[in-house]
N, C-alpha and C positions, 0 to 999 in steps of 0.2 A: 613901741608896738612889739609884742613878743612874736618870735618866729618859731614855728613847729618844725623840728627836724624830721626829714623823711629819708628812709633808706634808699629811695629811688632818686634822690637829688644827684645831679650830675650824670645820671643814666637816661632819664626820660626828659623830653622837652617840657617846658613849664606848663603848657596847656594840658599835659597828661599827668601832672603830679597830683597825688591824692591830697584832698583837703576836706574840711568839714562837710562841704556840699557834695563832694565826690570822693567817698571813702575808697579804700584800696580794693574792695570787692566789687565796685561798680565798673561795668564796662560801658563806656559812653556810647560806643557804636551800637551795641545791643539795645541799650535803653532808647536811643534815638529811633532805631528801626521798630522797636515794640510800640512806641507812641505813634509812629506813622502807620503801622499796621492796624492799630486800634482805631485810628481815625478813618482809615479806608473802610473798615467794617462798619463804623458808625455811619459813614456816607451811604452804605448800602440801605440803611433804614431811613435816615434823614439826610438827603431828600429821596434816596433811591426808591424804596417801597412806597413812600408817600406819593411820588409821581406815578409809579407803576399802578398802584391801586386807583389813584384818582383818574387815570386815563383808561383803565381796563373795565370800569363799571359803567352803568347807565349814567347819563348826565345828572339825573336827579339824586344820585348817590355819591357824586364825586367828592363833595366836601366831607361828608360823614366818613367815607372810607379812608380818605387821607388823614382826617383828624383822629381816627382810631389809632393809626400808626404813630402820629405825633404825641398823643397823650400817653401811649404805652411807653414810648422812649423816655419821657420825663418821669413818669411814675416809677418805672423800673430802676432808674438811677438813684432816686431818693431811697427806695426800699433796699437797694443793693448796698449802699454805704452804711445804712443803719443796721441791717441784719443779714441781708442776702449773701454777701460775699463770705462772711465767716461761717454761715451755715453750709456753704458750698466748699470752702477750702480751709476752714479753720480747724481748731482742735476737735478731735473725734468725740462725739456723744455716743453714737452707735455706728456700726460699720457702713451704714448708708446715709449718715447725716452728721453734720458738725454741730458745735455748740453755738447758741445765740450770742452774738457780740457785735459791736460796731466797728467800722473801719474808717474812723474820722479823726483820731488823735494823731498829732504830728509824730510822736515817738514811734507809733506802730507804722505809719505810712512811710517813714523814712528808713525803716529797717529793711534788710534784704528779704526779697520775696521767697516763698517756699521752693521755687525753682527759678533759674535764670539769674543773671548778674545785673539786676536792676531792683529798684525799691518796690515795696508793697504798693505804693501809690500808682505805679505804672501797671502792676498786675491787676489791681482793683479796676482800673479804667478799662484795661484790655478785656477782662472777663465780663465787665458790664455790658459792652456792646454785643457780646454773644447772647447774654441773657435777654437783652432788649429785642434783638431780632427774632428770637424764638417766640416771644409774645406777639410780635407783629405778624409773623407767619401764621400763627393761630387765627389772628383776625381775618386773614384771607378766606377762611372757611365760613365765616358768619357775616360777611359783608351784605348789606342790603336789607337787613331786618333786625339785627340785635339792638336792643335798647342801650343807648350810650351810657346810661347810668348803671346798667348791669355790667357793662364793659369796664367802667371805672372801678367797680368792686372786684370783678373777675381778675384783673391784672395783678394786683398785689397778692391776692389769695393764691392764685395758681403759681406765681413765682415762688412764694414761700413754701408751699406744701407739695409741689411737684418738681419744678425745675431744680431747686437746691438739692433735692434727694438724688436726682439723676446725675447732677454735676459732681456731687461728692462721691457717689458710688463708682463712677467711671473715671473721673479726672483727678480727684484728690489722691495724693500718694498713699493715703491710708484707706481708701475706699475698698469695699468688698470686691467688686469686679476689677478694679485697678490692680489690686495685689494679686489677683488670679492671672492677670496678663492680657486682658481684653485690649484690642487695638481700636482706638477711636481717635485718629490723628487730630481731627479738628472739629468734631461735632456731628458726625453722621448719626450717632445715637442720641447724644445729649441735646442736640438742637433739632435736627431734621426729622428723625423718627419720632421724637417727642412731640414736635409741633404738628406733624401730620396726623398722629393718632389723637392728640388732644383736640386739634381743630375739628376732625371728623366727629369726635365724641361731643364736643360743644355744639356742633351744628345739629346733631340729633336732638339735644335738649332744648336748644333755642327754637327749633322748628323751621319750616321752609319759608322762602320768600312768597310773595303773591304769585298765583299761578301764571299770570301773564308775564311776570318778571322772570320766572323760571323758563318759560317757553321762549322768550325773546329778551336777551340781556346783552345787547351789543356794546362794545367799547365806545365811549364818547370821544376818545382821542387816541388813536393808535400810535401816532407819532410820539405823544407824551409817554405812552406805555412803553415804547421802545427806548426812550431816553431813560426811564426808570430801570428797564431791563439792562441797559448798558452800564449804568452805575452799579447794579447788582453784580454783573459779570466782572467788571474791572475791580470792584471792591473785594472780590474773592482773592485777589493777590494778597491782601492783608489777612483775610479769613484763614487761608491755609498756610500762607507764608510766615505768619506770625507765631505758629504753634510750636516750633522748635525752641522758642524763647531765646533765640540768638540769630544773628545775621550770618547764618552758616550755609555751607554747600547744600545741606539737606533742605533748608528753606528754599533755596533756588530750585532744587529738583521738585519740591512740592508745588511751587508756583507754575513751573512749566507743565508738569503733569496735569494740574488743574485746568489750564487753558486748553491743552490738547484734548482732554476728555470732554470738556464742554463743547468744543468745536465739532468733534466727531459725533457727539450725541445730537447736536443741532442738525447736522447734515443727515444723520440716520433718520431722525424724525421727519425731516423735510422730504427725503426720498420716499418714505412710506406714505406720506400724505399725497405726494404726486402719483405714486403707483395706484393707490386704492381710491383716492378721492378726486384725482385729476386736477388738483389745485395746490399751488405752493402757498400754504397759509403762513403768514407772518406770526399769527398767534401761536400756531403749532410750532414754529421755529423757536419762539421764546420758551414754550414748554419744554422742548428738547434741550435747549440751553440750560434751563434750570435743573432738569433731571440729571444732566451730565455733571453739573457742579455738585449736586447733592451726592451722587454715587461716588465721586472721587474723594469727597471730603474725609471719610474715615481712613483713607488709604494714601493720601496725597504724597507724602514723603517716604513711604515704605514700599512702594512698588516701582518697577521699572517702566520706561516709556512705552514699550510695546503693550504692557499690561494696561496702561492708561487708555490706549487706543481701543483695546478689546473691551474695557469697561465702558467706554463711550458708545460702542456699538450696542452693548447690552442696555445701557441707560437710555438710549434713543429708541429702543425697540420694545422692551418688556413693559415699561410704563405706558408707552403708546398703545400696546395691545390691551392692557388692563383698562385704560381710559376710553379708547375708541371702540373696543369690541366687548370686553367683559362687562364694563359698567353699563353699557347700553342694553345688555341682555339680562342684567341682574335686577330683579324687582327689589331685592333687599338693599342693594347699594343705591338705587334710585329713590328710595324712601328718604334718604338723608340728603339734604340740600347743601352741598359742599361748593360754595360759590367759585373759588379759585382752584378747585380740584386738588387740594393739598393732600388728600389721601393718596393720590397717584404720584404727584410731583415730589412729595416729601416722605410719606410713610412707606409706600411701595419702593420708591427710589432709595430711601434710607435702609430698608431691609436688604435690598439688592446690594447696596454698597457695603454693608456689614459682612454679607456672605462672600462677596468677591474679595474683600480684604482678607478674609480667612483663607481664600484660595491662592492669592497672588503675593502676599507680603514676603519680602526678602529679609532673611535674618541679618545680613550685614547692614541694610538700611535701617532695620529696627534698632540695632545697636547704636548706629549714628544718632537716631532720633532720641532714644532713651538715655544715651550717654554711658551705657554699661552693657555687659553681656546679658542676653535674655534668652528665654525659651521660645520666643516668638518665631514662627515659621509657617508660611502658607502651606496648605495641603498639597497643591500642585507642585510647589517648590520642593516639598518633602519627598514626593514621589520622584521628582526629577533627580534629587540627590541620591535616591535609591538605597538608602540604608534603613534598617529597622528603626533606628533612633530618629532619623529625619521624618519618617512616615508617622511615627508616634507623635512627634511634635506637631506635625501638620494636622492630624486628627484632633489633638488637644486644642490647637488654636481654633479650629472650626467649631468645636464644641463650645468653647468660651464665647465665640462670636454669636452663636445661636442662643446661648443662655442669656447674653446681653439683650438680644432682641426680645425674648420672652419677658425679661424683667422690665424693659422700657415700655413695651406695649401694655403689660398688666398695670404698671404704675400709673400710666397716663389715662387709661380707661377708668380706673378706680378713682383717682384723685380729681380728674376733670369732672367726673360725674358728681362727686361729693361737693366740689366747689360750685357747680351749676345749681345743684339742689339747694345749697345754702343761700346763694345769691337770690334764688327764686323766692325765698321766704321774705326777702326785704323789698325787692323791686321785680317787676316782670322782666323775664329774659328777652322777650320779643316785643317789638314795637306793635302798637295797635294797627289793624288793617287800614284805618283811616290815615294814620301817619305814614304808613308804608306807601300808600297811594301817592302821597305828596313828596316824601323824601327829605332832602336836605333842609328845606325851609321849615318843615315841621320839627325836625330834630334839632336844628341849630339856628333857625331864623336867618339863614344865609344860603345863597346859591353860588355855584361855581362860575357860571357864565351868564352875566347880565349884559348881553351885547346886542340886544335887539331894540326895535322901537326908535323913538325920536328923543329919548332922554327923559321921558316923563317918569315921575317917581310915585311909588306906591305909598301914599301918606298914611294909610290905616292898615298896615299889614297885620294880619292876625297873629303872625308868628315872630316877626322881627322887632328887636329893640332899636334897630338902626334903620330909619325910614328913608333910605336913599337907594332902594332897589329899583332898577328900571323895569318897566312892564311894556308889553306890546301896545302900540298905539292903535286904537280901534278905528277901523275904516281907512287906514293909510295903505295905499296900494304898495305892494312890494315888500311889506314888512313880513319877516319870517321868524317863527319861534322854533328854537332848537328842541328836539325831543330826544 
């Protein structure tokens, strides 16, 4: 057996010596953390948002809502490795888009990623879970009425023609806004602003739920919804902690800032609910938690701790105001049926996060994050430094952040509309009123909770291929049907 000489022999312990599986550029600690971070983000979707959506909607939509999330996760992964990743992070075609190519060959997957000390395989998986959750967040706007077959077409088309453009422009090292110096630490623009605008646009084209569903749409299981929300919150450790692409001090700062902002936002939203509505709403607390996570995302590792608290106060109050006051008074906003209020929790919060990042970003932390000297400096930080150069850099950063908002909003309104119009040529975007009256059984031939009656089975279900669904027993005292 031949032995390959290593210049590190005698210096490093055997488990750290480079070999064919662990070349000298690979940092095993960073690679391990990146895979863990990616898995945490994946758990936000599967099962996190599956559980959250399944518990937050009416009983008759629990299966359909959860299944939309599960399907999107699987479809995005296949599209991602075949063409999505290289469109988002590959060789440049134009300044906002990469060239079509696959990420499946062993030679490519084992090479060093474009950033970080780990292989392309790790980066492909890490970036996949971000792409997947973006589509699942869009689903939140159209729950309770979108034709599932339309959703099956929408997911790969939107990923290809909208998500990859935003990702390349803002996150690729050669992207137009990336080279200008936009700060989007972990997806405030690419994920949250995109999903909020795209979800609201898709909801417009799909049309509203049935009137009675819009008027009364109670969660069927708040405890399950809270479990999903908890997975979403804790999964954000990987969401923001993984984006320095190393197990660094900046990653630790990003994780702490993330949770501080989320907690502050939740408490702010809760206090406003108590003051104005005299009720401590758990659903409101979840909304406040989500807006806090969204707002801190573009800034997580480039702002100080006190800035994270201030951002939490803004994230718990401004989206609260737009949702609870502005939306209820705006006839225009009420015309669009946004089931999970993604306009407020992701689009408004995403815009707010981008602007606050432009105010509070610290130049030293930006240099830690990017690994080199940069022009990045928040406007308030620039004024605090008090030099003409620092003020100039602050205004420049704010201008780039606003330009990024305009670009993402425009991109997603246009591309989401085009995708919906194209899908509508093939299948209806919206389920029929008859099917919406029934819900899950009409869409999938299955129901979430078959826990009533005496175990009788519906032998001739109009919708199900599996004739083992329990139905209420007629005339049996005490039998209760869930609604």
